[in-house]
C-alpha positions as CSV (number, residue, x, y, z in Angstrom):
1,M,0.1,0.0,-0.1
2,A,1.3,3.4,-1.0
3,W,0.5,5.1,2.4
4,D,2.6,2.6,4.5
5,V,5.5,4.9,4.2
6,F,3.8,7.6,6.4
7,E,3.4,5.2,9.1
8,E,7.0,4.2,9.0
9,K,8.4,7.6,8.4
10,T,6.0,10.1,10.1
11,N,8.6,12.2,12.0
12,E,10.6,12.7,8.6
13,Y,7.5,13.4,6.7
14,D,6.3,16.0,9.3
15,D,9.7,17.7,9.6
16,W,9.8,18.6,5.8
17,F,7.3,21.2,6.5
18,D,9.7,23.0,8.7
19,R,12.6,22.9,6.2
20,R,13.3,26.0,4.1
21,F,11.8,24.7,0.9
22,G,9.0,22.8,2.5
23,A,7.8,25.8,4.7
24,G,7.8,28.1,1.4
25,A,6.0,25.5,-0.6
26,F,3.3,24.8,2.2
27,D,2.7,28.6,2.5
28,L,2.1,28.7,-1.3
29,E,0.0,25.7,-1.5
30,L,-2.1,26.9,1.4
31,R,-2.8,30.4,-0.5
32,C,-3.4,28.5,-3.6
33,I,-6.2,26.6,-1.9
34,K,-7.7,29.5,-0.2
35,R,-7.6,31.5,-3.5
36,L,-9.9,28.8,-5.1
37,F,-12.1,27.9,-2.3
38,G,-12.1,30.5,0.4
39,K,-13.5,30.0,3.8
40,V,-13.8,26.4,4.8
41,P,-17.2,25.3,6.1
42,E,-17.4,23.8,9.6
43,N,-18.7,20.5,8.3
44,S,-15.8,19.7,6.2
45,L,-13.7,16.6,6.0
46,E,-10.0,15.9,5.2
47,I,-9.2,12.4,3.6
48,G,-5.5,11.7,4.2
49,A,-5.2,14.2,6.9
50,G,-1.6,13.1,7.6
51,T,-0.2,14.7,10.3
52,G,-2.6,17.6,10.2
53,R,-0.5,20.4,8.6
54,F,-3.2,21.3,6.0
55,A,-6.3,20.8,8.1
56,S,-5.2,22.7,11.1
57,S,-4.0,25.7,8.9
58,L,-7.3,25.6,6.7
59,N,-9.6,25.0,10.0
60,I,-10.8,21.6,8.9
61,K,-12.0,19.8,12.1
62,Y,-12.5,16.5,10.8
63,G,-10.1,14.0,9.1
64,I,-9.3,10.3,8.3
65,D,-6.0,8.7,7.8
66,P,-4.8,4.9,7.7
67,S,-1.9,5.7,9.5
68,L,-2.1,5.7,13.4
69,R,1.2,7.6,13.9
70,A,0.1,10.3,11.5
71,A,-3.3,10.6,13.1
72,H,-1.7,10.8,16.4
73,Y,0.1,14.2,15.1
74,S,-3.1,15.5,13.8
75,K,-4.9,14.9,17.1
76,K,-2.2,16.8,18.9
77,R,-2.9,19.7,16.3
78,G,-6.7,19.7,17.1
79,I,-8.1,17.7,14.4
80,Q,-10.8,15.0,15.3
81,V,-9.2,12.1,13.2
82,V,-10.6,8.5,12.7
83,N,-8.2,5.9,11.5
84,A,-9.8,4.7,8.2
85,V,-9.1,4.5,4.5
86,A,-10.3,6.7,1.7
87,E,-12.2,3.7,0.2
88,S,-14.3,2.9,3.2
89,L,-15.2,6.1,5.0
90,P,-16.9,5.4,8.2
91,F,-19.4,8.2,7.8
92,H,-23.3,8.6,6.8
93,A,-24.3,9.9,3.3
94,F,-24.5,13.7,2.7
95,L,-22.8,14.4,5.8
96,F,-20.2,16.9,4.8
97,S,-20.3,20.2,2.6
98,S,-16.7,20.0,1.6
99,V,-14.2,17.1,1.3
100,F,-10.5,17.8,0.9
101,M,-7.8,15.5,-0.6
102,I,-4.6,17.3,-0.4
103,V,-1.3,15.5,-1.8
104,T,-3.5,12.3,-1.0
105,V,-4.8,11.3,-4.7
106,C,-1.4,9.7,-5.8
107,F,-1.5,7.4,-2.5
108,L,-5.0,5.8,-3.2
109,D,-5.1,2.3,-3.4
110,D,-8.5,2.2,-5.3
111,P,-9.2,5.8,-6.5
112,A,-12.6,5.0,-8.2
113,K,-13.7,3.6,-5.0
114,A,-12.2,6.8,-3.0
115,F,-13.9,9.2,-5.4
116,A,-17.3,7.4,-5.0
117,E,-16.9,7.4,-1.2
118,A,-16.1,11.1,-1.3
119,N,-19.3,11.7,-3.4
120,R,-21.5,9.6,-1.1
121,V,-20.6,11.6,2.1
122,L,-20.9,15.0,0.3
123,E,-24.1,17.1,0.6
124,H,-25.9,17.7,-2.5
125,Q,-23.8,20.0,-4.6
126,G,-20.9,19.6,-2.2
127,T,-17.3,20.1,-3.3
128,L,-14.3,17.8,-3.6
129,I,-11.1,20.0,-3.3
130,M,-7.7,18.4,-4.4
131,G,-4.3,19.6,-4.0
132,L,-1.8,17.7,-6.3
133,I,1.0,17.4,-8.5
134,L,0.0,16.7,-12.0
135,K,1.7,14.1,-14.2
136,D,1.7,16.2,-17.4
137,S,3.6,19.1,-15.9
138,K,7.4,19.9,-15.4
139,W,7.1,19.2,-11.6
140,G,5.2,16.1,-12.5
141,D,8.2,14.9,-14.7
142,F,10.6,15.7,-11.9
143,Y,8.5,13.5,-9.2
144,E,8.0,10.7,-11.7
145,H,12.0,10.5,-12.0
146,K,12.1,10.5,-8.0
147,K,9.5,7.6,-8.3
148,D,11.5,5.8,-11.0
149,S,14.7,6.2,-8.7
150,G,13.1,4.5,-5.7
151,N,12.4,7.5,-3.6
152,V,10.9,6.0,-0.4
153,F,7.9,8.4,-0.4
154,Y,7.0,8.2,-4.1
155,K,8.3,4.8,-5.2
156,N,4.5,3.4,-5.1
157,A,2.6,6.7,-5.9
158,H,0.6,7.1,-8.8
159,F,0.7,10.6,-10.5
160,W,-2.4,11.6,-12.6
161,A,-2.5,13.4,-15.8
162,K,-5.1,16.0,-15.8
163,D,-7.4,14.3,-18.5
164,E,-7.1,10.9,-16.5
165,L,-8.1,12.6,-13.4
166,L,-11.0,14.6,-14.8
167,T,-12.4,11.3,-16.5
168,A,-12.1,9.6,-13.3
169,L,-13.8,12.3,-11.4
170,G,-16.5,12.4,-14.0
171,K,-17.3,8.6,-13.6
172,A,-17.7,9.3,-9.8
173,G,-20.3,11.9,-10.4
174,F,-18.3,15.0,-10.2
175,R,-17.6,18.0,-12.5
176,L,-14.7,20.5,-12.6
177,A,-15.9,23.8,-10.8
178,G,-12.6,25.7,-10.9
179,A,-8.7,25.4,-10.8
180,A,-5.7,27.3,-9.6
181,S,-1.9,26.7,-9.9
182,T,1.2,27.7,-8.0
183,L,5.0,26.5,-7.4
184,F,6.3,28.2,-10.5
185,D,9.9,27.7,-9.5
186,P,12.1,25.3,-11.5
187,P,11.7,21.8,-10.4
188,G,14.3,21.0,-7.8
189,S,14.6,24.5,-6.6
190,L,16.2,24.6,-3.0
191,M,14.0,27.6,-2.0
192,I,10.8,29.4,-3.1
193,V,11.2,32.6,-5.0
194,N,8.3,33.0,-7.1
195,Q,5.2,33.6,-5.4
196,K,2.9,33.7,-8.3
197,I,-0.6,31.9,-8.0
198,Q,-2.8,31.9,-11.3
199,D,-6.3,30.6,-12.0
200,G,-6.4,27.6,-14.2
201,I,-4.4,24.5,-14.8
202,H,-0.6,25.6,-15.9
203,H,2.0,23.0,-17.1
204,D,4.8,24.8,-15.8
205,A,3.3,24.9,-12.2
206,G,4.1,22.4,-9.4
207,F,1.1,22.4,-7.4
208,H,-2.5,22.4,-8.6
209,T,-5.8,22.8,-6.8
210,L,-8.9,21.7,-8.3
211,A,-12.5,21.9,-7.0
212,A,-14.9,19.3,-8.2
213,R,-18.6,19.8,-7.7
214,K,-20.8,16.8,-7.0
215,I,-23.4,16.3,-9.7
216,T,-27.1,16.1,-8.8
217,E,-29.8,15.1,-10.9
């Protein structure tokens, strides 16, 4: 399972956010999400909450994560976390107005089932917000090389091309409602210089935020 590494190397993963590049990238990614989505509703859920960095900064109260060690970090950051997987959410239908998957999609074991579960727990016309690296981008190529080189965090990851992802979301009952992109520094940069955030999906960006609306008949 691609997420196992976050159970084994929780400290190393969480420490990345306090390093020079990680801190700069995290700040940009947060601003990109906020630009697209704005204020987070109280009844929001993060799937793959990890150590709670994004959830705590975005005021997301609820989360799930398969890693017990990562969930422990989230709880210390004030997130109400349940130990569970994206493919089998322990919640009733129509419970959340928004569901977040931030740097999670590439680690899903069964993406189709995970997207269907996100749809199930969302209210009518609820929104799925994803933050991810797209395969068909300069940074996607960079991380594909890391994966092929056996990088411990990415060796089992699946990076999505834009059209592949939109097709999967459509099959799960979503339609794209908006997108924003950031991280325009060259792949492999040691620190963040370019603070640009742009609407839409851009090939030369390293981080993309997509909002997908639940389709209701």
